[in-house]
BALOBA-1460 file (C-alpha; in Angstrom, 3 decimals):
// residues 280
<rec num="1" residu="m" x="-0.785" y="79.519" z="46.950"/>
<rec num="2" residu="e" x="-3.967" y="81.533" z="47.253"/>
<rec num="3" residu="d" x="-7.029" y="79.966" z="45.592"/>
<rec num="4" residu="l" x="-5.008" y="76.853" z="44.706"/>
<rec num="5" residu="f" x="-4.939" y="73.503" z="46.417"/>
<rec num="6" residu="s" x="-1.798" y="71.462" z="46.930"/>
<rec num="7" residu="i" x="-1.683" y="67.827" z="45.924"/>
<rec num="8" residu="g" x="-1.803" y="66.889" z="49.606"/>
<rec num="9" residu="e" x="-4.973" y="68.907" z="50.135"/>
<rec num="10" residu="v" x="-6.664" y="67.404" z="47.092"/>
<rec num="11" residu="s" x="-5.616" y="63.978" z="48.287"/>
<rec num="12" residu="r" x="-7.264" y="64.564" z="51.674"/>
<rec num="13" residu="y" x="-10.439" y="66.161" z="50.276"/>
<rec num="14" residu="q" x="-11.040" y="63.439" z="47.676"/>
<rec num="15" residu="g" x="-9.834" y="60.481" z="49.721"/>
<rec num="16" residu="i" x="-7.312" y="59.293" z="47.139"/>
<rec num="17" residu="s" x="-3.568" y="58.954" z="47.355"/>
<rec num="18" residu="k" x="-1.067" y="61.453" z="46.048"/>
<rec num="19" residu="q" x="0.416" y="58.626" z="43.977"/>
<rec num="20" residu="t" x="-2.923" y="58.264" z="42.192"/>
<rec num="21" residu="l" x="-3.010" y="61.970" z="41.385"/>
<rec num="22" residu="i" x="0.551" y="61.795" z="40.078"/>
<rec num="23" residu="y" x="-0.425" y="58.835" z="37.899"/>
<rec num="24" residu="y" x="-3.479" y="60.670" z="36.555"/>
<rec num="25" residu="d" x="-1.176" y="63.545" z="35.633"/>
<rec num="26" residu="k" x="1.248" y="61.165" z="33.928"/>
<rec num="27" residu="i" x="-1.419" y="59.616" z="31.676"/>
<rec num="28" residu="g" x="-3.001" y="62.978" z="30.858"/>
<rec num="29" residu="l" x="-6.260" y="62.319" z="32.647"/>
<rec num="30" residu="f" x="-6.100" y="64.968" z="35.373"/>
<rec num="31" residu="r" x="-3.270" y="67.453" z="35.251"/>
<rec num="32" residu="p" x="-2.549" y="70.216" z="37.790"/>
<rec num="33" residu="a" x="-3.335" y="73.800" z="36.872"/>
<rec num="34" residu="y" x="0.116" y="74.867" z="37.998"/>
<rec num="35" residu="v" x="3.434" y="73.178" z="38.709"/>
<rec num="36" residu="d" x="6.000" y="75.158" z="40.667"/>
<rec num="37" residu="p" x="9.133" y="75.260" z="38.480"/>
<rec num="38" residu="n" x="11.368" y="75.484" z="41.535"/>
<rec num="39" residu="n" x="10.245" y="72.411" z="43.422"/>
<rec num="40" residu="g" x="7.843" y="70.578" z="41.089"/>
<rec num="41" residu="y" x="4.914" y="70.866" z="43.521"/>
<rec num="42" residu="r" x="1.508" y="70.411" z="41.888"/>
<rec num="43" residu="y" x="-1.425" y="72.778" z="42.503"/>
<rec num="44" residu="y" x="-5.082" y="72.563" z="41.481"/>
<rec num="45" residu="t" x="-7.977" y="75.035" z="41.167"/>
<rec num="46" residu="y" x="-11.304" y="74.563" z="42.912"/>
<rec num="47" residu="q" x="-12.943" y="74.016" z="39.497"/>
<rec num="48" residu="q" x="-10.674" y="71.027" z="38.998"/>
<rec num="49" residu="l" x="-12.074" y="69.422" z="42.119"/>
<rec num="50" residu="d" x="-15.420" y="69.126" z="40.293"/>
<rec num="51" residu="l" x="-13.624" y="67.519" z="37.357"/>
<rec num="52" residu="l" x="-11.950" y="65.063" z="39.700"/>
<rec num="53" residu="d" x="-15.366" y="64.216" z="41.153"/>
<rec num="54" residu="t" x="-16.525" y="63.395" z="37.629"/>
<rec num="55" residu="i" x="-13.512" y="61.185" z="37.000"/>
<rec num="56" residu="l" x="-13.945" y="59.284" z="40.267"/>
<rec num="57" residu="i" x="-17.669" y="58.775" z="39.724"/>
<rec num="58" residu="l" x="-17.117" y="57.478" z="36.196"/>
<rec num="59" residu="k" x="-14.356" y="55.194" z="37.472"/>
<rec num="60" residu="k" x="-16.656" y="53.937" z="40.221"/>
<rec num="61" residu="s" x="-19.215" y="53.214" z="37.506"/>
<rec num="62" residu="g" x="-16.741" y="50.820" z="35.959"/>
<rec num="63" residu="l" x="-15.334" y="52.873" z="33.089"/>
<rec num="64" residu="s" x="-11.654" y="52.404" z="32.336"/>
<rec num="65" residu="l" x="-9.281" y="55.341" z="32.731"/>
<rec num="66" residu="g" x="-8.700" y="55.365" z="28.991"/>
<rec num="67" residu="s" x="-12.447" y="55.536" z="28.308"/>
<rec num="68" residu="i" x="-12.822" y="58.347" z="30.840"/>
<rec num="69" residu="r" x="-9.991" y="60.330" z="29.278"/>
<rec num="70" residu="r" x="-11.495" y="60.032" z="25.801"/>
<rec num="71" residu="h" x="-14.972" y="60.876" z="27.091"/>
<rec num="72" residu="l" x="-13.781" y="64.033" z="28.855"/>
<rec num="73" residu="e" x="-12.100" y="65.433" z="25.764"/>
<rec num="74" residu="h" x="-15.470" y="66.852" z="24.714"/>
<rec num="75" residu="y" x="-18.481" y="65.732" z="26.672"/>
<rec num="76" residu="t" x="-22.058" y="66.930" z="26.596"/>
<rec num="77" residu="i" x="-25.346" y="65.763" z="28.059"/>
<rec num="78" residu="d" x="-25.925" y="63.615" z="24.989"/>
<rec num="79" residu="s" x="-22.478" y="62.026" z="24.983"/>
<rec num="80" residu="s" x="-22.609" y="61.481" z="28.745"/>
<rec num="81" residu="l" x="-26.006" y="59.808" z="28.495"/>
<rec num="82" residu="a" x="-24.729" y="57.569" z="25.703"/>
<rec num="83" residu="a" x="-21.632" y="56.637" z="27.709"/>
<rec num="84" residu="l" x="-23.650" y="55.828" z="30.810"/>
<rec num="85" residu="r" x="-26.147" y="53.772" z="28.807"/>
<rec num="86" residu="r" x="-23.304" y="51.738" z="27.332"/>
<rec num="87" residu="q" x="-21.850" y="51.191" z="30.780"/>
<rec num="88" residu="q" x="-25.251" y="50.207" z="32.144"/>
<rec num="89" residu="a" x="-25.544" y="47.558" z="29.430"/>
<rec num="90" residu="e" x="-22.027" y="46.329" z="30.181"/>
<rec num="91" residu="i" x="-22.789" y="46.063" z="33.893"/>
<rec num="92" residu="a" x="-25.972" y="44.105" z="33.115"/>
<rec num="93" residu="r" x="-23.870" y="41.696" z="31.031"/>
<rec num="94" residu="q" x="-21.347" y="41.325" z="33.854"/>
<rec num="95" residu="v" x="-24.107" y="40.722" z="36.391"/>
<rec num="96" residu="q" x="-25.538" y="37.963" z="34.196"/>
<rec num="97" residu="e" x="-22.096" y="36.403" z="33.826"/>
<rec num="98" residu="l" x="-21.437" y="36.598" z="37.578"/>
<rec num="99" residu="q" x="-24.815" y="35.027" z="38.322"/>
<rec num="100" residu="l" x="-23.923" y="32.164" z="35.989"/>
<rec num="101" residu="i" x="-20.538" y="31.737" z="37.670"/>
<rec num="102" residu="e" x="-22.183" y="31.838" z="41.100"/>
<rec num="103" residu="s" x="-24.605" y="29.095" z="40.123"/>
<rec num="104" residu="r" x="-21.745" y="26.993" z="38.746"/>
<rec num="105" residu="l" x="-19.747" y="27.455" z="41.948"/>
<rec num="106" residu="a" x="-22.789" y="26.492" z="44.022"/>
<rec num="107" residu="h" x="-23.162" y="23.364" z="41.876"/>
<rec num="108" residu="r" x="-19.470" y="22.539" z="42.295"/>
<rec num="109" residu="c" x="-19.571" y="23.070" z="46.068"/>
<rec num="110" residu="a" x="-22.603" y="20.787" z="46.336"/>
<rec num="111" residu="q" x="-20.728" y="18.121" z="44.379"/>
<rec num="112" residu="m" x="-17.699" y="18.411" z="46.657"/>
<rec num="113" residu="e" x="-19.858" y="18.190" z="49.770"/>
<rec num="114" residu="q" x="-21.587" y="15.099" z="48.404"/>
<rec num="115" residu="a" x="-18.217" y="13.631" z="47.464"/>
<rec num="116" residu="r" x="-17.422" y="13.032" z="51.127"/>
<rec num="117" residu="l" x="-20.503" y="10.832" z="51.387"/>
<rec num="118" residu="r" x="-19.790" y="9.090" z="48.104"/>
<rec num="119" residu="r" x="-16.580" y="7.658" z="49.521"/>
<rec num="120" residu="q" x="-18.764" y="5.392" z="51.633"/>
<rec num="121" residu="d" x="-20.555" y="4.160" z="48.498"/>
<rec num="122" residu="s" x="-17.402" y="3.395" z="46.520"/>
<rec num="123" residu="g" x="-17.367" y="-0.024" z="44.919"/>
<rec num="124" residu="q" x="-21.138" y="-0.479" z="45.195"/>
<rec num="125" residu="a" x="-22.915" y="-0.475" z="41.854"/>
<rec num="126" residu="a" x="-26.560" y="0.507" z="41.654"/>
<rec num="127" residu="l" x="-29.291" y="1.510" z="39.229"/>
<rec num="128" residu="e" x="-29.936" y="5.205" z="38.876"/>
<rec num="129" residu="q" x="-32.443" y="7.335" z="36.992"/>
<rec num="130" residu="v" x="-30.624" y="10.195" z="35.297"/>
<rec num="131" residu="g" x="-31.990" y="13.319" z="33.693"/>
<rec num="132" residu="p" x="-31.037" y="14.710" z="30.285"/>
<rec num="133" residu="q" x="-27.886" y="16.761" z="29.950"/>
<rec num="134" residu="c" x="-25.568" y="18.177" z="27.298"/>
<rec num="135" residu="l" x="-21.853" y="17.584" z="26.877"/>
<rec num="136" residu="v" x="-19.270" y="19.586" z="24.937"/>
<rec num="137" residu="l" x="-17.002" y="17.009" z="23.323"/>
<rec num="138" residu="e" x="-13.395" y="16.984" z="22.147"/>
<rec num="139" residu="q" x="-11.821" y="13.988" z="20.414"/>
<rec num="140" residu="v" x="-8.998" y="12.268" z="22.263"/>
<rec num="141" residu="e" x="-6.126" y="11.571" z="19.886"/>
<rec num="142" residu="p" x="-4.246" y="8.246" z="19.692"/>
<rec num="143" residu="p" x="-2.793" y="6.543" z="21.634"/>
<rec num="144" residu="y" x="-5.646" y="7.690" z="23.957"/>
<rec num="145" residu="g" x="-3.432" y="7.961" z="27.053"/>
<rec num="146" residu="m" x="-3.480" y="10.348" z="29.985"/>
<rec num="147" residu="r" x="-1.499" y="12.963" z="28.043"/>
<rec num="148" residu="e" x="-4.002" y="12.959" z="25.174"/>
<rec num="149" residu="i" x="-6.964" y="12.998" z="27.564"/>
<rec num="150" residu="s" x="-5.481" y="16.005" z="29.370"/>
<rec num="151" residu="i" x="-4.998" y="17.895" z="26.104"/>
<rec num="152" residu="a" x="-8.559" y="17.168" z="24.967"/>
<rec num="153" residu="t" x="-9.919" y="18.294" z="28.344"/>
<rec num="154" residu="k" x="-7.993" y="21.567" z="28.090"/>
<rec num="155" residu="r" x="-9.449" y="22.099" z="24.620"/>
<rec num="156" residu="c" x="-12.945" y="21.565" z="26.028"/>
<rec num="157" residu="f" x="-12.501" y="24.216" z="28.688"/>
<rec num="158" residu="a" x="-10.609" y="26.661" z="26.460"/>
<rec num="159" residu="g" x="-13.120" y="26.437" z="23.631"/>
<rec num="160" residu="s" x="-16.064" y="26.749" z="25.998"/>
<rec num="161" residu="f" x="-14.629" y="29.819" z="27.736"/>
<rec num="162" residu="e" x="-13.739" y="31.429" z="24.402"/>
<rec num="163" residu="t" x="-17.245" y="31.020" z="22.982"/>
<rec num="164" residu="g" x="-19.003" y="31.876" z="26.243"/>
<rec num="165" residu="l" x="-20.656" y="28.504" z="26.727"/>
<rec num="166" residu="p" x="-22.519" y="28.069" z="30.035"/>
<rec num="167" residu="v" x="-20.384" y="25.127" z="31.149"/>
<rec num="168" residu="f" x="-20.269" y="23.573" z="34.577"/>
<rec num="169" residu="f" x="-16.907" y="23.469" z="36.330"/>
<rec num="170" residu="q" x="-16.603" y="19.731" z="35.767"/>
<rec num="171" residu="c" x="-15.035" y="17.438" z="33.218"/>
<rec num="172" residu="g" x="-15.180" y="13.813" z="32.196"/>
<rec num="173" residu="v" x="-14.497" y="11.304" z="29.442"/>
<rec num="174" residu="v" x="-16.332" y="8.836" z="27.224"/>
<rec num="175" residu="v" x="-14.782" y="5.361" z="27.081"/>
<rec num="176" residu="p" x="-16.026" y="2.998" z="24.343"/>
<rec num="177" residu="l" x="-17.616" y="-0.174" z="25.667"/>
<rec num="178" residu="r" x="-15.501" y="-2.334" z="23.381"/>
<rec num="179" residu="r" x="-12.289" y="-0.958" z="24.930"/>
<rec num="180" residu="i" x="-13.605" y="-1.633" z="28.417"/>
<rec num="181" residu="l" x="-14.418" y="-5.230" z="27.507"/>
<rec num="182" residu="e" x="-10.861" y="-5.527" z="26.143"/>
<rec num="183" residu="g" x="-9.427" y="-4.242" z="29.428"/>
<rec num="184" residu="r" x="-8.441" y="-0.830" z="28.021"/>
<rec num="185" residu="c" x="-10.500" y="1.124" z="30.560"/>
<rec num="186" residu="t" x="-8.341" y="4.272" z="30.577"/>
<rec num="187" residu="q" x="-8.336" y="4.772" z="26.789"/>
<rec num="188" residu="a" x="-11.042" y="7.404" z="26.359"/>
<rec num="189" residu="e" x="-12.441" y="8.396" z="22.969"/>
<rec num="190" residu="f" x="-13.755" y="11.817" z="23.998"/>
<rec num="191" residu="a" x="-13.187" y="14.329" z="26.766"/>
<rec num="192" residu="f" x="-16.166" y="16.460" z="27.752"/>
<rec num="193" residu="v" x="-17.476" y="19.228" z="29.956"/>
<rec num="194" residu="p" x="-21.176" y="19.359" z="30.886"/>
<rec num="195" residu="t" x="-23.090" y="22.382" z="29.658"/>
<rec num="196" residu="e" x="-26.619" y="23.617" z="29.091"/>
<rec num="197" residu="p" x="-28.430" y="23.370" z="25.748"/>
<rec num="198" residu="t" x="-27.193" y="26.195" z="23.528"/>
<rec num="199" residu="r" x="-26.660" y="27.011" z="19.865"/>
<rec num="200" residu="k" x="-23.186" y="28.368" z="20.571"/>
<rec num="201" residu="a" x="-21.590" y="24.939" z="20.746"/>
<rec num="202" residu="g" x="-20.328" y="22.876" z="17.867"/>
<rec num="203" residu="a" x="-19.760" y="19.271" z="18.990"/>
<rec num="204" residu="l" x="-22.564" y="18.747" z="21.475"/>
<rec num="205" residu="r" x="-23.877" y="15.401" z="22.655"/>
<rec num="206" residu="q" x="-27.314" y="15.271" z="24.232"/>
<rec num="207" residu="l" x="-27.582" y="12.542" z="26.835"/>
<rec num="208" residu="p" x="-31.190" y="11.432" z="27.286"/>
<rec num="209" residu="a" x="-33.018" y="10.740" z="30.504"/>
<rec num="210" residu="g" x="-32.930" y="7.074" z="31.299"/>
<rec num="211" residu="t" x="-31.875" y="4.179" z="33.495"/>
<rec num="212" residu="c" x="-28.179" y="3.808" z="34.187"/>
<rec num="213" residu="a" x="-25.962" y="1.407" z="36.050"/>
<rec num="214" residu="a" x="-23.577" y="3.553" z="38.085"/>
<rec num="215" residu="i" x="-20.636" y="3.178" z="40.424"/>
<rec num="216" residu="y" x="-18.344" y="5.614" z="42.226"/>
<rec num="217" residu="h" x="-14.657" y="4.919" z="41.856"/>
<rec num="218" residu="v" x="-12.439" y="6.318" z="44.630"/>
<rec num="219" residu="g" x="-8.727" y="6.584" z="43.956"/>
<rec num="220" residu="d" x="-6.293" y="7.360" z="41.175"/>
<rec num="221" residu="y" x="-7.504" y="7.049" z="37.608"/>
<rec num="222" residu="l" x="-5.175" y="4.251" z="36.587"/>
<rec num="223" residu="s" x="-6.901" y="1.931" z="39.084"/>
<rec num="224" residu="i" x="-10.359" y="2.532" z="37.615"/>
<rec num="225" residu="g" x="-10.409" y="-0.907" z="35.968"/>
<rec num="226" residu="r" x="-11.462" y="-2.576" z="39.207"/>
<rec num="227" residu="s" x="-14.588" y="-0.419" z="39.385"/>
<rec num="228" residu="y" x="-15.432" y="-1.188" z="35.765"/>
<rec num="229" residu="q" x="-15.227" y="-4.899" z="36.507"/>
<rec num="230" residu="k" x="-17.610" y="-4.503" z="39.452"/>
<rec num="231" residu="l" x="-20.015" y="-2.548" z="37.244"/>
<rec num="232" residu="l" x="-19.886" y="-5.194" z="34.507"/>
<rec num="233" residu="d" x="-20.444" y="-7.923" z="37.078"/>
<rec num="234" residu="f" x="-23.425" y="-5.997" z="38.473"/>
<rec num="235" residu="c" x="-25.011" y="-5.682" z="35.026"/>
<rec num="236" residu="a" x="-24.529" y="-9.391" z="34.411"/>
<rec num="237" residu="a" x="-26.011" y="-10.327" z="37.769"/>
<rec num="238" residu="q" x="-28.988" y="-8.022" z="37.262"/>
<rec num="239" residu="r" x="-29.480" y="-9.275" z="33.664"/>
<rec num="240" residu="l" x="-29.000" y="-5.795" z="32.243"/>
<rec num="241" residu="e" x="-27.992" y="-5.042" z="28.666"/>
<rec num="242" residu="i" x="-25.482" y="-2.174" z="28.351"/>
<rec num="243" residu="t" x="-26.676" y="0.152" z="25.584"/>
<rec num="244" residu="s" x="-24.031" y="2.893" z="25.634"/>
<rec num="245" residu="d" x="-20.383" y="3.635" z="26.054"/>
<rec num="246" residu="a" x="-19.209" y="4.551" z="29.538"/>
<rec num="247" residu="y" x="-19.539" y="8.134" z="30.767"/>
<rec num="248" residu="e" x="-17.119" y="9.110" z="33.501"/>
<rec num="249" residu="f" x="-17.922" y="12.265" z="35.475"/>
<rec num="250" residu="c" x="-15.163" y="13.669" z="37.657"/>
<rec num="251" residu="v" x="-16.795" y="14.429" z="41.009"/>
<rec num="252" residu="n" x="-13.589" y="15.090" z="42.915"/>
<rec num="253" residu="d" x="-10.466" y="15.629" z="40.821"/>
<rec num="254" residu="y" x="-7.379" y="17.793" z="40.295"/>
<rec num="255" residu="i" x="-9.531" y="20.930" z="40.481"/>
<rec num="256" residu="s" x="-10.251" y="20.283" z="44.148"/>
<rec num="257" residu="t" x="-7.369" y="18.172" z="45.472"/>
<rec num="258" residu="h" x="-3.728" y="17.283" z="44.747"/>
<rec num="259" residu="d" x="-4.143" y="13.907" z="46.475"/>
<rec num="260" residu="e" x="-5.173" y="11.313" z="43.888"/>
<rec num="261" residu="s" x="-6.395" y="8.990" z="46.627"/>
<rec num="262" residu="e" x="-9.232" y="11.498" z="47.145"/>
<rec num="263" residu="y" x="-10.320" y="11.420" z="43.510"/>
<rec num="264" residu="i" x="-13.920" y="10.323" z="42.973"/>
<rec num="265" residu="t" x="-15.178" y="9.387" z="39.509"/>
<rec num="266" residu="k" x="-18.786" y="8.517" z="38.756"/>
<rec num="267" residu="i" x="-19.079" y="5.889" z="36.024"/>
<rec num="268" residu="l" x="-22.336" y="5.108" z="34.317"/>
<rec num="269" residu="f" x="-23.718" y="3.006" z="31.493"/>
<rec num="270" residu="y" x="-27.188" y="3.325" z="30.023"/>
<rec num="271" residu="v" x="-28.889" y="-0.040" z="30.471"/>
<rec num="272" residu="r" x="-32.118" y="-1.916" z="29.823"/>
<rec num="273" residu="p" x="-33.386" y="-5.378" z="30.776"/>
<rec num="274" residu="a" x="-31.487" y="-7.967" z="28.782"/>
<rec num="275" residu="e" x="-33.208" y="-10.111" z="26.167"/>
<rec num="276" residu="n" x="-32.374" y="-13.783" z="25.819"/>
<rec num="277" residu="g" x="-29.762" y="-13.520" z="28.570"/>
<rec num="278" residu="q" x="-27.524" y="-11.085" z="26.659"/>
<rec num="279" residu="t" x="-25.847" y="-8.625" z="29.044"/>
<rec num="280" residu="g" x="-23.003" y="-7.059" z="27.073"/>
């Protein structure tokens, strides 16, 4: 038709599919000026091409189709400026969130790369100076088994994601020293995820900088008792008093492998030189 463009022509000029134009018509976002009653062919005016430009630019800016449709019902310079300012703020928020995720992924990748080297150090306890860090904690319910630990870990991640906490993509558990000495090394009291200091969190534990006795356990979690015994023996031999519960940090776990023989868990106790020969 003269002075009208077919859906195929609009599709070619704008670089979008005919299916997209049909969908825009269906949701009331961009309807044809004329539909041939005999064959259902859609036709558009040249003025509508400008409107389609507007829609595509707003969509490229990140606005949802619903937001664009509502905006175009009656838009002015003022309302357009307000809409673009809101979108600019939203993009800035997304950029900040993506930068945080990128830094967490970089941290996780570095851990996984180091994990290959840690396999060589498995079973060898050593002293280590650690820096301060924060943990988001969730209580592990009785009987403190793997099922309960898994549930508490899921609560840590879910709660952290819901409240927007800047957590690292890592998890771990706190095992009371008394349970370890009783041979109950897999009965954790808390699950945790490391985070950064923030007021958003409820149950936060601040770990101080200090001297720790540490060991890397390689293998499935149920065999971790052997590494605890080596760590206890090391502390006794070095005349070190254990001053904390055990903190287990998953270096390589179910997030990165399905093979439990590749699991790597870093165990650490805070320690100090023993007095009067007391080491536990």
